[in-house]
MARLO-974313 format. One record per atom (N, C-alpha, C, O): residue in one letter; x, y, z. Coordinates in steps of 0.05 Angstrom, whole numbers, padded with zeros to 5 digits, always signed. Example, Ala and Ser with C-alpha at 12.3 -4.5 7.8 and 13.67 -1.06 7.14 Angstrom:
2
a+00264-00114+00156/a+00246-00090+00156/a+00264-00066+00156/a+00285-00066+00169/s+00257-00045+00142/s+00273-00021+00143/s+00258+00001+00157/s+00268+00023+00161/
//
This chain:
110
m+00013-00017-00003/m+00001+00003-00001/m+00011+00021+00000/m+00028+00023+00017/n+00007+00043-00016/n+00024+00069-00017/n+00015+00086+00004/n-00008+00087+00014/p+00040+00102+00011/p+00036+00117+00036/p+00013+00144+00026/p+00010+00150+00002/p+00000+00158+00047/p-00019+00174+00030/p-00004+00203+00020/p+00015+00211+00033/q-00013+00217+00000/q+00000+00237-00010/q-00007+00263+00006/q-00031+00267+00012/c+00007+00276+00010/c+00010+00299+00028/c+00008+00327+00009/c+00024+00332-00009/r-00016+00347+00018/r-00014+00370+00003/r-00014+00387+00021/r-00015+00377+00044/l-00012+00416+00020/l-00009+00440+00037/l-00042+00445+00041/l-00059+00443+00023/l-00046+00450+00061/l-00076+00463+00066/l-00083+00483+00048/l-00105+00482+00038/r-00066+00503+00040/r-00064+00521+00021/r-00074+00513-00008/r-00090+00528-00019/d-00064+00492-00019/d-00070+00478-00041/d-00101+00456-00046/d-00109+00446-00067/i-00111+00454-00020/i-00137+00446-00019/i-00165+00464-00031/i-00172+00486-00024/p-00175+00451-00047/p-00199+00460-00062/p-00221+00467-00037/p-00221+00456-00015/a-00239+00488-00047/a-00264+00491-00030/a-00281+00462-00034/a-00284+00449-00055/g-00291+00458-00008/g-00313+00432-00016/g-00300+00406+00003/g-00312+00389+00016/k-00268+00409+00001/k-00262+00387+00007/k-00250+00379+00035/k-00238+00396+00047/t-00253+00352+00047/t-00252+00346+00072/t-00227+00328+00076/t-00227+00305+00066/v-00203+00339+00092/v-00180+00330+00093/v-00175+00321+00128/v-00189+00325+00147/r-00152+00310+00125/r-00143+00306+00155/r-00117+00313+00154/r-00103+00313+00133/v-00109+00319+00175/v-00080+00335+00174/v-00065+00320+00181/v-00073+00305+00198/h-00042+00317+00173/h-00016+00296+00172/h-00001+00306+00189/h+00004+00297+00211/s+00010+00329+00179/s+00028+00340+00199/s+00037+00374+00200/s+00035+00387+00179/l+00043+00382+00216/l+00051+00413+00214/l+00076+00420+00215/l+00090+00417+00236/t+00085+00431+00193/t+00113+00441+00184/t+00118+00470+00189/t+00140+00480+00184/a+00096+00487+00199/a+00105+00511+00205/a+00124+00513+00229/a+00130+00494+00243/d+00134+00542+00232/d+00155+00549+00252/d+00136+00548+00277/d+00111+00550+00275/k+00151+00545+00302/k+00142+00540+00327/k+00119+00561+00334/k+00098+00550+00339/a+00119+00579+00336/a+00099+00600+00339/a+00073+00599+00324/a+00050+00601+00333/a+00080+00595+00302/a+00052+00580+00285/a+00046+00559+00285/a+00023+00552+00278/r+00064+00543+00294/r+00047+00511+00303/r+00034+00513+00325/r+00014+00500+00330/a+00050+00535+00347/a+00031+00536+00374/a+00005+00545+00370/a-00012+00536+00385/r-00002+00566+00349/r-00024+00580+00350/r-00041+00558+00333/r-00065+00559+00341/l-00037+00541+00314/l-00050+00523+00298/l-00067+00505+00324/l-00091+00500+00326/c-00048+00497+00339/c-00054+00477+00361/c-00076+00491+00378/c-00099+00482+00381/a-00066+00510+00388/a-00086+00530+00402/a-00119+00531+00388/a-00139+00535+00401/l-00117+00527+00357/l-00141+00532+00346/l-00159+00508+00344/l-00183+00505+00339/g-00132+00483+00351/g-00152+00456+00343/g-00143+00443+00323/g-00155+00423+00317/i-00120+00450+00308/i-00109+00444+00282/i-00086+00424+00285/i-00063+00427+00276/l-00096+00402+00299/l-00070+00385+00305/l-00064+00358+00288/l-00085+00351+00277/p-00044+00340+00283/p-00042+00321+00270/p-00068+00302+00274/p-00079+00300+00296/g-00075+00289+00251/g-00099+00266+00259/g-00128+00281+00256/g-00147+00266+00250/t-00133+00310+00261/t-00152+00327+00261/t-00157+00332+00231/t-00143+00341+00213/r-00195+00318+00232/r-00207+00323+00207/r-00220+00353+00207/r-00232+00364+00225/l-00213+00366+00177/l-00223+00395+00172/l-00232+00392+00148/l-00227+00373+00133/e-00255+00420+00141/e-00262+00419+00113/e-00252+00447+00114/e-00248+00462+00132/v-00248+00449+00081/v-00246+00477+00071/v-00267+00489+00055/v-00275+00482+00033/c-00276+00508+00071/c-00305+00520+00065/c-00303+00538+00038/c-00316+00538+00018/d-00282+00553+00045/d-00285+00576+00020/d-00246+00587+00014/d-00231+00590+00033/n-00242+00588-00001/n-00215+00601-00010/n-00214+00627-00025/n-00220+00629-00049/c-00208+00645-00012/c-00208+00670-00019/c-00184+00680-00034/c-00167+00697-00026/t-00185+00668-00056/t-00151+00673-00067/t-00141+00704-00073/t-00117+00710-00077/g-00165+00723-00071/g-00149+00754-00071/g-00144+00755-00048/g-00122+00764-00044/g-00156+00749-00028/g-00145+00758+00001/g-00124+00747+00015/g-00114+00757+00035/g-00116+00715-00002/g-00097+00699+00011/g-00113+00687+00039/g-00098+00683+00058/m-00139+00682+00043/m-00149+00673+00066/m-00163+00653+00055/m-00172+00651+00032/r-00165+00633+00079/r-00185+00610+00076/r-00204+00607+00099/r-00197+00610+00122/r-00224+00602+00093/r-00243+00588+00116/r-00246+00562+00117/r-00252+00547+00098/i-00242+00556+00138/i-00243+00521+00139/i-00262+00513+00168/i-00262+00529+00187/r-00273+00495+00169/r-00286+00477+00195/r-00273+00463+00201/r-00262+00447+00186/v-00269+00462+00230/v-00248+00442+00243/v-00266+00441+00274/v-00275+00462+00284/r-00271+00419+00283/r-00279+00408+00306/r-00310+00421+00313/r-00319+00422+00336/g-00327+00431+00288/g-00351+00445+00292/g-00350+00475+00293/g-00371+00487+00294/s-00324+00489+00293/s-00323+00517+00289/s-00315+00521+00265/s-00302+00505+00252/s-00323+00544+00258/s-00312+00561+00231/s-00287+00577+00233/s-00291+00599+00244/l-00266+00574+00227/l-00241+00595+00226/l-00233+00603+00195/l-00237+00591+00174/v-00220+00626+00201/v-00207+00632+00174/v-00177+00636+00186/v-00171+00644+00208/i-00160+00628+00161/i-00130+00629+00170/i-00117+00638+00140/i-00126+00632+00119/g-00097+00651+00144/g-00083+00661+00123/g-00069+00636+00105/g-00070+00612+00108/d-00057+00654+00086/d-00044+00628+00064/d-00012+00617+00082/d+00001+00596+00082/c-00008+00644+00097/c+00022+00637+00109/c+00018+00615+00129/c+00035+00598+00130/m-00003+00613+00145/m-00009+00598+00171/m-00020+00559+00151/m-00012+00537+00156/a-00037+00568+00131/a-00043+00544+00113/a-00014+00532+00108/a-00012+00509+00118/e+00006+00542+00095/e+00025+00535+00081/e+00043+00513+00104/e+00061+00498+00098/g+00033+00518+00125/g+00050+00504+00144/g+00036+00479+00157/g+00045+00467+00176/v+00011+00473+00144/v-00007+00446+00145/v-00008+00431+00125/v-00015+00439+00103/e+00002+00398+00130/e-00001+00383+00109/e-00024+00363+00114/e-00030+00352+00135/c-00036+00360+00090/c-00065+00344+00102/c-00063+00315+00078/c-00049+00313+00057/v-00075+00302+00087/v-00084+00275+00070/v-00115+00276+00058/v-00131+00289+00071/d-00125+00263+00033/d-00148+00262+00034/d-00167+00242+00054/d-00157+00221+00061/c-00187+00247+00061/c-00205+00232+00082/c-00212+00207+00072/c-00214+00207+00047/i-00216+00188+00083/i-00231+00161+00074/i-00253+00158+00088/i-00255+00155+00113/e-00270+00159+00073/e-00303+00157+00086/e-00307+00139+00116/e-00320+00148+00135/n-00296+00115+00116/n-00301+00100+00142/n-00274+00100+00157/n-00271+00081+00172/d-00249+00120+00157/d-00229+00117+00166/d-00231+00119+00195/d-00248+00137+00197/d-00224+00113+00218/d-00223+00110+00247/d-00209+00140+00250/d-00218+00153+00269/h-00189+00153+00236/h-00175+00172+00250/h-00190+00193+00237/h-00183+00214+00247/t-00207+00196+00221/t-00217+00220+00215/t-00239+00223+00233/t-00260+00227+00220/h-00241+00222+00252/h-00259+00236+00282/h-00251+00258+00290/h-00227+00263+00293/s-00270+00276+00293/s-00264+00304+00303/s-00244+00306+00330/s-00237+00327+00339/q-00239+00286+00339/q-00222+00284+00359/q-00195+00285+00354/q-00180+00292+00372/g-00184+00278+00329/g-00169+00283+00324/g-00150+00249+00335/g-00156+00227+00327/m-00132+00255+00350/m-00111+00235+00362/m-00109+00233+00388/m-00089+00228+00401/g-00141+00238+00400/g-00146+00239+00430/g-00144+00263+00443/g-00155+00262+00466/f-00133+00288+00437/f-00129+00306+00450/f-00153+00317+00466/f-00152+00327+00489/g-00179+00312+00446/g-00201+00325+00457/g-00211+00311+00478/g-00221+00323+00498/r-00209+00281+00475/r-00216+00260+00494/r-00198+00267+00524/r-00212+00262+00544/q-00173+00276+00528/q-00164+00277+00548/q-00172+00308+00557/q-00175+00311+00581/r-00175+00326+00542/r-00188+00352+00550/r-00208+00347+00576/r-00208+00353+00600/r-00230+00329+00552/r-00255+00329+00566/r-00256+00313+00596/r-00270+00316+00615/n-00234+00295+00592/n-00240+00278+00619/n-00228+00295+00643/n-00238+00291+00666/r-00206+00313+00641/r-00202+00328+00656/r-00220+00343+00667/r-00218+00346+00692/g-00240+00355+00655/g-00259+00376+00663/g-00281+00360+00674/g-00296+00373+00689/e-00287+00337+00672/e-00311+00319+00687/e-00319+00330+00718/e-00341+00333+00728/g-00294+00335+00728/g-00300+00342+00760/g-00308+00372+00763/g-00315+00380+00785/h-00308+00384+00748/h-00320+00413+00747/h-00309+00427+00769/h-00325+00439+00783/g-00280+00427+00776/g-00265+00443+00789/g-00259+00425+00817/g-00253+00401+00813/r-00259+00431+00836/r-00247+00416+00858/r-00274+00401+00871/r-00295+00414+00869/e-00274+00375+00884/e-00294+00366+00900/e-00301+00375+00927/e-00281+00382+00941/a-00329+00377+00940/a-00324+00384+00963/a-00314+00365+00979/a-00313+00344+00966/r-00305+00362+01002/r-00293+00341+01019/r-00312+00336+01043/r-00307+00319+01060/
//
């Protein structure tokens, strides 16, 4: 089986759903992408490519975001397979870990 072909998020056409393969941006841009929920394994949909303005509108984990071409150049993506277990919106388990930490809703009364 051939390895998946990676493309930059900047080059993905509108209407396409992809899975983030890796983040190749510099350290500051990677931190910002991670804060936005764009992590390896995360599924995202490209909604609009505003070619004149150099911006992309994407949907990630139920949220609509706009990022610039320079940020989109640091995101390598692969096509989603319909029934691929790795394409769920939780990415590689980051969301599940975050959700488990918040179950206690603060400190429990003693």
